[in-house]
C-alpha positions as CSV (number, residue, x, y, z in Angstrom):
1,M,26.6,178.9,120.7
2,D,26.0,175.7,122.8
3,T,24.3,176.2,126.2
4,R,23.8,172.5,126.8
5,F,25.4,171.2,129.9
6,T,28.2,168.6,129.7
7,K,28.1,165.3,131.6
8,E,30.5,166.8,134.1
9,Q,28.3,169.8,134.6
10,E,25.2,167.7,135.1
11,M,27.1,165.7,137.7
12,L,28.1,168.9,139.4
13,R,24.4,170.0,139.4
14,K,23.3,166.7,140.8
15,S,25.9,166.6,143.6
16,A,25.2,170.2,144.6
17,R,21.4,169.6,144.8
18,E,21.9,166.5,146.9
19,F,24.4,168.2,149.2
20,L,22.2,171.3,149.8
21,K,19.1,169.2,150.3
22,M,20.8,167.1,153.0
23,E,22.9,169.8,154.7
24,C,20.7,172.9,154.5
25,P,16.9,172.0,154.3
26,I,14.4,174.8,154.7
27,D,14.3,174.3,158.5
28,V,18.0,175.2,158.7
29,V,17.4,178.2,156.4
30,R,14.8,179.4,158.9
31,E,17.2,179.0,161.8
32,L,19.9,180.9,160.0
33,E,17.6,183.8,159.3
34,E,17.5,184.4,163.1
35,N,21.2,183.6,163.5
36,E,23.5,186.5,164.3
37,K,26.0,185.4,161.7
38,G,23.5,184.6,159.0
39,Y,25.3,181.5,157.9
40,D,26.7,178.2,159.3
41,P,30.5,178.0,159.5
42,K,30.3,174.2,159.6
43,I,28.5,174.1,156.3
44,W,30.9,176.7,154.9
45,K,33.8,174.4,155.7
46,K,32.1,171.5,154.0
47,I,31.6,173.6,150.9
48,A,35.3,174.4,151.0
49,N,36.1,170.7,151.3
50,L,34.0,170.1,148.2
51,E,36.2,172.8,146.5
52,W,33.2,175.0,145.6
53,T,35.1,178.0,147.0
54,G,37.9,177.3,144.7
55,L,35.8,176.5,141.7
56,I,36.8,179.5,139.5
57,I,40.2,180.1,141.0
58,P,43.1,179.1,138.7
59,E,44.9,175.8,139.6
60,E,48.2,177.6,140.2
61,Y,46.5,179.3,143.2
62,G,45.0,176.2,144.7
63,G,41.7,176.3,142.8
64,M,39.9,174.1,140.2
65,G,40.2,176.5,137.3
66,M,36.6,176.0,136.1
67,T,34.4,178.4,134.2
68,F,31.9,181.1,135.2
69,Q,29.2,178.8,133.7
70,D,30.2,176.1,136.1
71,L,29.9,178.5,138.9
72,T,26.3,179.5,137.9
73,I,25.3,175.8,138.2
74,I,26.2,175.9,141.9
75,L,24.5,179.2,142.4
76,E,21.3,178.0,140.7
77,E,21.1,175.1,143.2
78,M,21.8,177.5,146.0
79,G,18.9,179.7,144.8
80,R,16.7,176.6,144.7
81,N,17.4,176.1,148.4
82,I,17.7,179.8,149.2
83,F,20.9,178.8,150.8
84,P,22.3,181.6,153.1
85,S,26.1,182.0,152.8
86,P,28.8,184.5,151.8
87,F,29.5,182.4,148.7
88,L,28.4,184.8,146.0
89,P,30.1,188.0,147.3
90,T,33.3,186.0,147.9
91,M,33.3,184.6,144.4
92,I,32.7,188.1,142.8
93,S,35.6,189.4,145.0
94,A,37.7,186.5,143.7
95,F,37.0,187.4,140.1
96,L,38.2,191.0,140.9
97,I,41.5,189.7,142.4
98,I,42.0,187.4,139.4
99,E,41.3,190.1,136.9
100,V,43.3,193.1,138.3
101,G,45.2,191.8,141.3
102,N,49.0,191.7,141.2
103,E,50.9,188.5,141.7
104,E,51.6,189.1,145.3
105,Q,47.9,189.8,146.0
106,K,46.9,186.6,144.1
107,K,49.3,184.5,146.0
108,K,48.1,186.0,149.3
109,F,44.3,185.9,148.9
110,L,43.3,183.3,146.2
111,P,44.6,180.2,148.0
112,K,42.8,181.3,151.2
113,I,39.6,181.9,149.3
114,A,39.9,178.5,147.7
115,R,40.3,176.8,151.1
116,G,37.4,178.7,152.5
117,E,39.6,180.5,155.0
118,V,38.8,184.1,154.0
119,I,35.5,185.8,153.2
120,I,35.6,188.9,151.1
121,T,32.6,191.1,150.1
122,P,32.3,194.0,147.7
123,A,31.3,197.4,149.3
124,F,30.3,199.3,146.1
125,F,27.0,201.1,146.8
126,E,26.4,204.4,148.7
127,N,23.4,206.5,149.5
128,S,21.6,206.4,146.1
129,G,21.8,202.6,146.0
130,E,22.8,202.8,142.3
131,L,26.1,202.2,140.6
132,N,27.2,205.7,139.6
133,Y,30.7,207.2,140.1
134,A,29.0,210.6,140.8
135,D,27.4,209.1,143.9
136,I,30.8,208.1,145.5
137,L,31.4,210.1,148.6
138,T,34.1,207.8,150.1
139,W,37.5,209.4,150.0
140,S,41.0,208.3,150.6
141,R,44.1,210.3,151.6
142,F,47.7,209.2,151.5
143,N,49.6,209.1,154.8
144,Q,53.0,207.5,155.4
145,N,52.7,204.6,152.9
146,N,49.1,204.0,153.8
147,Y,45.7,205.2,152.6
148,L,43.1,206.4,155.1
149,I,39.6,205.6,153.9
150,T,36.6,207.6,155.1
151,G,33.0,207.2,153.9
152,T,29.9,205.0,154.2
153,K,28.8,202.0,152.1
154,L,25.3,200.6,152.1
155,F,23.9,197.1,151.2
156,V,27.2,195.4,151.9
157,E,26.3,191.7,151.9
158,M,27.6,189.6,154.9
159,A,29.8,192.5,156.2
160,N,29.1,191.3,159.7
161,I,31.3,188.2,159.1
162,A,33.7,189.4,156.3
163,D,37.4,189.3,156.6
164,Y,38.0,191.9,153.9
165,F,36.0,194.5,151.9
166,I,36.7,195.5,148.3
167,C,35.9,199.2,148.3
168,P,36.0,201.9,145.6
169,A,37.1,205.3,146.9
170,I,38.2,208.6,145.4
171,T,42.0,209.0,145.5
172,Y,42.3,212.1,143.5
173,G,40.1,214.5,141.5
174,S,36.4,214.5,142.4
175,N,33.3,212.4,141.8
176,S,32.4,214.4,138.7
177,S,34.6,211.9,136.7
178,P,35.3,208.2,137.0
179,E,39.0,209.1,136.8
180,G,40.6,209.0,140.2
181,V,38.4,206.1,141.7
182,S,40.6,203.4,143.1
183,L,39.8,199.9,144.5
184,F,41.1,199.0,148.0
185,L,41.3,195.6,149.8
186,I,40.4,196.7,153.4
187,D,40.9,194.5,156.4
188,A,37.5,194.3,158.1
189,K,39.1,194.2,161.5
190,D,40.5,197.7,161.2
191,P,39.5,199.8,164.3
192,G,38.4,202.5,161.9
193,I,35.5,200.4,160.6
194,E,32.0,200.0,162.1
195,Y,29.1,198.1,160.6
196,E,25.4,197.8,161.3
197,V,23.0,195.1,159.9
198,M,20.2,196.9,158.0
199,P,16.6,195.7,158.4
200,S,15.4,193.9,155.3
201,I,12.4,191.9,154.2
202,A,14.6,189.0,153.3
203,L,16.2,188.9,156.8
204,N,19.6,188.5,155.2
205,K,22.7,190.3,156.4
206,L,22.9,193.5,154.3
207,C,25.0,196.0,156.2
208,E,25.9,199.6,156.5
209,V,29.6,199.9,156.7
210,R,31.2,203.1,158.0
211,F,34.9,203.8,157.4
212,K,36.6,206.5,159.5
213,D,40.3,206.7,158.6
214,A,40.5,203.0,158.0
215,V,44.1,202.2,157.3
216,V,44.9,200.4,154.0
217,P,48.6,199.7,153.1
218,D,49.8,200.7,149.7
219,A,50.1,197.0,148.9
220,N,46.3,196.6,149.1
221,I,45.4,198.8,146.2
222,L,43.6,196.5,143.7
223,G,44.6,197.3,140.2
224,E,45.9,200.6,139.0
225,L,45.6,203.7,141.1
226,G,42.7,205.9,139.8
227,K,41.6,203.2,137.3
228,G,39.2,201.3,139.5
229,W,35.8,202.4,138.2
230,P,35.7,200.3,135.0
231,V,36.7,197.3,137.1
232,V,33.7,198.0,139.4
233,E,31.3,198.2,136.5
234,R,32.6,194.8,135.2
235,A,32.3,193.2,138.6
236,V,28.7,194.4,139.0
237,K,27.8,193.0,135.6
238,K,29.3,189.7,136.5
239,G,27.5,189.8,139.9
240,A,24.2,190.6,138.1
241,I,24.4,187.4,136.1
242,A,25.5,185.4,139.1
243,K,22.5,186.7,141.0
244,C,20.2,185.7,138.1
245,A,21.5,182.2,138.6
246,E,20.3,182.1,142.1
247,S,17.0,183.7,141.0
248,I,16.1,181.1,138.4
249,G,16.8,178.3,140.8
250,A,14.4,179.9,143.2
251,I,11.8,180.5,140.5
252,Q,12.0,176.8,139.5
253,A,11.4,175.8,143.2
254,C,8.4,178.1,143.4
255,V,6.8,176.8,140.2
256,D,7.3,173.2,141.3
257,M,5.9,173.8,144.8
258,T,2.9,175.7,143.5
259,V,2.0,173.2,140.7
260,Q,2.2,170.3,143.3
261,Y,0.0,172.3,145.7
262,C,-2.6,172.9,143.0
263,K,-2.7,169.2,142.3
264,D,-3.1,168.3,145.9
265,R,-5.5,171.0,147.1
266,V,-9.1,170.0,146.6
267,Q,-12.1,172.4,146.4
268,Y,-15.6,171.5,145.2
269,N,-14.5,167.9,144.8
270,R,-11.8,168.8,142.3
271,P,-8.1,169.7,142.6
272,I,-7.9,173.5,142.2
273,G,-5.4,172.9,139.4
274,A,-8.3,171.6,137.3
275,F,-9.9,175.1,137.2
276,Q,-9.1,177.0,134.0
277,A,-8.3,180.3,135.8
278,I,-5.7,178.5,138.0
279,Q,-4.2,176.7,135.0
280,H,-3.7,180.0,133.2
281,R,-1.8,181.5,136.1
282,L,0.3,178.4,136.5
283,S,1.0,178.5,132.7
284,E,2.1,182.2,133.0
285,M,4.4,181.3,135.9
286,W,5.9,178.4,133.8
287,I,6.4,180.6,130.8
288,S,8.2,183.3,132.9
289,M,10.4,180.6,134.3
290,Q,11.3,179.1,130.9
291,T,11.9,182.5,129.3
292,S,14.1,183.4,132.3
293,K,16.1,180.3,131.8
294,Y,16.5,180.8,128.0
295,L,17.7,184.4,128.5
296,F,20.0,183.4,131.4
297,Y,21.8,180.4,130.0
298,E,22.7,182.3,126.8
299,K,24.2,185.2,128.8
300,A,26.0,182.9,131.3
301,W,27.6,181.2,128.3
302,K,28.6,184.5,126.7
303,E,30.1,185.7,130.0
304,S,32.0,182.4,130.4
305,E,33.4,182.7,126.9
306,G,34.5,186.3,127.5
307,L,32.1,187.7,124.9
308,S,30.8,191.3,125.1
309,C,27.2,191.3,126.4
310,D,26.6,194.4,128.4
311,K,23.2,195.1,127.0
312,D,22.3,191.4,127.3
313,I,23.2,191.4,130.9
314,A,21.1,194.4,131.7
315,T,18.2,192.8,129.7
316,V,18.3,189.5,131.5
317,K,18.7,191.0,135.0
318,S,15.8,193.4,134.6
319,Y,13.6,190.6,133.1
320,I,14.5,188.0,135.8
321,N,14.0,190.6,138.6
322,E,10.4,191.0,137.5
323,A,9.9,187.3,136.7
324,Y,11.0,186.3,140.2
325,K,8.6,188.8,141.8
326,F,5.8,187.8,139.5
327,V,6.2,184.1,140.1
328,T,6.4,184.4,143.9
329,K,3.5,186.8,144.0
330,W,1.2,184.3,142.3
331,A,2.7,181.4,144.2
332,V,1.6,183.1,147.4
333,R,-1.8,183.9,146.0
334,L,-2.4,180.4,144.7
335,H,-1.4,178.9,148.1
336,G,-4.1,181.1,149.7
337,A,-3.9,182.4,153.3
338,I,-1.3,179.8,154.3
339,G,1.1,181.3,151.7
340,T,1.2,184.6,153.5
341,T,2.5,183.2,156.7
342,R,6.2,182.9,157.7
343,E,5.6,179.3,158.5
344,H,5.0,178.3,154.9
345,N,8.0,177.8,152.6
346,I,6.7,179.9,149.8
347,S,6.9,183.1,151.8
348,L,10.7,182.6,152.2
349,Y,11.0,182.8,148.4
350,Y,8.6,185.8,148.2
351,R,10.8,187.8,150.6
352,R,14.0,186.8,148.7
353,A,12.5,188.0,145.4
354,K,12.3,191.5,146.8
355,E,16.0,191.4,147.9
356,A,17.2,189.9,144.6
357,D,15.7,192.8,142.7
358,C,18.1,195.2,144.4
359,S,21.2,193.1,144.4
360,F,23.8,194.2,141.7
361,G,21.4,196.7,140.2
362,N,17.6,196.8,140.4
363,T,15.2,196.7,137.4
364,A,15.2,200.5,136.9
365,F,19.0,200.6,136.9
366,H,19.3,197.9,134.3
367,R,16.5,199.3,132.1
368,K,18.3,202.6,132.0
369,T,21.4,200.7,130.8
370,V,19.4,199.1,128.0
371,A,18.1,202.6,127.1
372,K,21.6,203.9,126.8
373,E,22.7,200.9,124.7
374,I,19.9,201.6,122.2
375,N,20.8,205.3,122.1
376,L,17.7,206.6,123.9
377,L,19.8,208.4,126.6
C-alpha cells in the first residue's frame, strides 16, 4: 500500500486550493448560504472548464478518466473552504451511471456531467434517515412503457437545482426484502415532483422531495430491474468516503485557524497558547486530525484500487464524524465568545460538522455496520 501523493496529485491539490481561495473565499460562502440556489452557477462553470466535473468520467465519454483518490483530493480542498456546490452528489451519481448504466445511458448523461451541463443528486433516504431497504416506502407501477413513482425522499442534497434524481423504489414484492428495489433516473422537471428545502443548522440545501406519479420512461431504469439495492449500498459507501474527504479538509482548516488564534490572543501578558491547558486541547485536536487523515488516506486508496473495505469505510466514517465535531467544538471554545457568533469563520465549520455527521450515514449507522462485521449482530 502506498498512500503518498504523486507529483501530479500534489499539483492538483495546489491548483484546487489556489482556485477555491480566489474564487470562493469565506465571504462568498456566507453569501451563498443566504442564496436561494445555494451555489454559484458561474463558479460551477469555471469548475467544469477546469474539468473537475469530468475528473472520474472515462475518457471515451468526455472525461479525464482519473481515480477516486484523485477525486478525494479535490473534495478535501472543497472541505477546507466549505465550498457550497452540487459537486459531491453529482460525482456519486456519475459513479452509479458508470457502474450500472447501459451504453445508451452513459452516452446520454456522462458527457453532460463532464461538461457541467447536468446536475444529478441521489435521493436515497426516507423517514428513518437510515439506509435500510425495510424503510423504503416509495413505490413504482408500470403504465404504458413508463413507470410512475410515488413516495417521499428526505435529505436530498441540492434537489432545488437538480436536473435529475437517482431514486430507489419498489417495483415488485415488498420492503421486507431487498429483492424488487430498482433504481430510476428521474427528470427533476416532471410535474409530479415537488420539493421543499428543509431547515438545517448548516444552512445548506437539503430537501424533501415528494413524488406523485412522477413519470419515468423504461429507458431510465438504472441497472437491472429489481436489483438496485446492492448498488445503493455501494454508492452510499463511496459517498461516505467522499464526505470524509471534505471533513478532513475542514478539520485541517479548523486546527490551523485555532492554533494561529491561540498564538495571537494575549491574556496576562502571554499568548493563550502558552498555557498548558490550552496546549493540551490543541494537541488533542491535532491528534484527532492526524488520526483521521491516516484512516482516511488508507481507505481512499483501497476504494480507488477496488479493494474490499466495507468495515474499514464504516470505521473511518464513524471516527471522522466524531473527530470533526470534537475539533470544531473545541475550536469554538478556544476562540471564546467570538467563536459562537455567525460573523466568525469558525462557526461556519462548527455548523457543517453537524451536517457532515448525517451525510451518507451517521455515526450510529456506521457503528452498527462495524458491529455486524465483527459478528456482534
